[in-house]
Steps between C-alpha positions, in 0.01 A plus 500: 500500500182420305351324804559807719355727232185284470465494878520880516247536218265259681530704821436827314196347330364373832549839669331682211197275544484570872526878475162653414474679165454836674863483612659368183470503123399131504153444360312176554333378186274203449440327171205270457666347193583185697131441578290303256215686334215285636583515870328799662706699744479812712799727555519614862745769608580534867713796598604669823479864395644629831257756638752786521596459132174671405642826634807482270381566143800346321474177698121490477518543122738203474255284694209620284704428186581148623130436566404636157745285304401188693160479327385297799137395524497538879706732723568421865688791654638522851572814704258724319361813665268786402772659283562172316126453457470840330800436274390151401138590433607800292722282283324163491126551556417408138727191488395377846136599559465280811707592802507481876728688738525435872698748707560499875408816687835545681725788401715413196368147499463317175328190375408328175 
């Protein structure tokens, strides 16, 4: 029985890691405690924000919250659009003064 239980818990853990935080209560957290203090490092967050999520405030706020708690040095976001650009600049302009957005011109197109 214990083997089956551990297998199920492993599957649940794997699924929770594959489902983006905007669809679950799972929150990815990173701790630099395992890094030694003399080795320099840069935290890079890459995230597919899903262009249509920007039009759903509850979902967009979850993405913004995940970005905020990441404390990443560099953000690389996919599927941004003009709406995402406005939301992200409003929230993060002070923390991330350097930014570049590239958006296709097709209707409802998105890019990062």
